[in-house]
Steps between C-alpha positions, in 0.01 A plus 500: 500500500371143463135434566585262784688783676196726511303309763569773757373773266178310446455447873538873556253590225242250626542625854448862392193404297350325802571806718711306751791669675843340480526478878160329525591237241837437669329459836251252357783301346707502816799672337654843545388795288860556389526143370170540310633826356804314365269238346281765335806664345617165357804485730403173662382187321175354622323171469348209687264558794570875525389554142186296557418700816547832318278387212231390750508832687487701176220284359678390181632178352872440566556477124387862462797602714761266350399500132353846465361599160433234241755434229263634234475832682878525530537419130247768405676760713835409343347539155358839595841609631673385182257682273532815710881480467544506879863475607633160597545587867136605529369211292684256726285613793171394341474202739544730797234736367253214450576363845463828686212647302296211357192717443685763298685225315166351393378842385816563299495155342131529410562842344792366298293209370214735414726737309657209312154370407385840376816551298454161336146604408625826351765315301250249365238760408755733341645216297155393396370846410813574299542180302183289517391461133145396590451801726642737238269356233198521732566863588547582130167334422323701770648831383424426134139409574451804722646723226263350243199564724616855566544568127157366409332692781675818389361463147149450632531806726656736245329405174141626486429406138549126531235291329298259704672207334849626589395590853370145554831361371698711746271395785555136403878556497492653846293209629739247348814679626357545848434125524857434384627746761301329775626154399861621480475669839358187661775286346767737631349501849489120499863489391610733779284333763735405780273217613568296188766237499823537312389260233171682440668838487789386285535730201795330335639153449788583735258580784311176440829312496606659827172396662548145372857478635403648837212254533757218480767680703728479196545124549357227276610166642238301307614645169867452590437138597309434177170421671325774303593665172549876462216515249256332740591728792473811285158405363368434852628828649207741566727806504630440147205628302670620182689310232800726554514426874469126438774515237744673737417268791545192284842625393609543863376155602661339195833654598446371856462147366820536299685631807374209710623247241845654501529553877247328723367673808660242730841547338475877514390500866795277593741737325337800666537347846871448430588828322230753583344768275802563276387480134850459356613228742170316462523517119851354510403228745191400302653558153192705422441844342510794738156612381352162603660525845368854544147384411530226761627739766220746425236260634704336776290499821789616720567811290280808479632546148386721218544408136467692175538385141500735203562475125732709286238778482495524881145367527430285804432136423484396866487687830509373858529784754712469813408662830613861479603482132236654275467367146267718288206326344464749216755699304876490529709437810802698618764503223774455761391146587775238442239315294545747214878521538514123450335536158807687380732226627337166418665205665648705785361444849458826690483517880390841626415618853239771483228687683166592350394853584138589563349400832846463652841347436443126496819312411521220243754281325418465131627246250438580132571287196408522131506217249418441136165330433403321184719378218762722332411655165730660243516881498256539788574617851434224754193513719593546864325424827624649827422374851556672834483327837436731797602380847458701824827628645514713814881501533601733218805723479388856423799559274405212269126549471320579176194719559207418273128570491193305397394741225586865441158611622558328837868581555604798719852521353481833310857507368477165320643509144247239390188690611226504235219675687444691827439305819182530703718448810716809443252731667358246743194276480 
């Protein structure tokens, strides 16, 4: 039922909350109780002065009766219904539920948002604990130092015939190792401190790059317009603290300049307004490579798009997450992604509707394309670079959907032929 047709249900709920009898409200309005009953059961349309009088007697704004729950609440409830696989007939009544029971609707929506937030935290921490090289090295350092201290202490405790000189050496070793253990522990705590910014806590060039791109919302109009060079912007960026991070960022900005020279922002925006977010049609219209068009679409302000670029080894060169589509920061992604299928078919544009399993069944339309980079060389396989554009899509046909995960450790699909490791979601959070 449409939201506008639920005014009667909201009147009834507000009347019950206020403790007013139907007959009393009808009498105050100067209408019959039977007519009010028809209104409350959405069998009579209502508006004008009668609606204003009802709102005044119930002590609410008229908009609370005509508009009901906010659009954001309705959207959250629809998302919760989709992820719970609620049947279409039940999911279609989400507006009615929000209109009749606004308090319970708020509770349900808040719970859904809380669960989604906690699951995102679990995904991030699991990904980090499993693949973070800095964390693995730090833990190894702690264990090695603790083992050295334990070994030295064992010798001192078990050997009674040690000379004074050797005993002093062992004491000195314990003192030195304990200081190293304290320093390593402090460094690890600082690294894991949640109060630090992303740039301060960045353990890898990719993390620093992600912080840099997020700081600029993935758009660099000054660089694209030529008002500032990529080298100057990279040197001035506080989040790019390592040479590796600056090298990667400079490469991305240099490619942005090349893209802007081939297809200006104004020309691309005009083509987008005419054609829409279709990479193939835009590439034909602009006489531009599909990969360039996909990079442009990935940062378009009207699209909540995700974008991933990988090399022939499958390593991520660029990652821009989309809402609901998880792209792992460490380790390998799901082998079923169209991104990897495109590597085996360079030059072919793949369009794949899919859902990513994990927190729910969010639908997406993915475009994947692989191309040769660099100059050809005799007797050497060409270097490839694959790109995947991820666009939200809520109107998917279940028979044509590819089910993928983020990583194996975060995917609940047990019977997947590409599974490499058990999932932490198989037995619940």
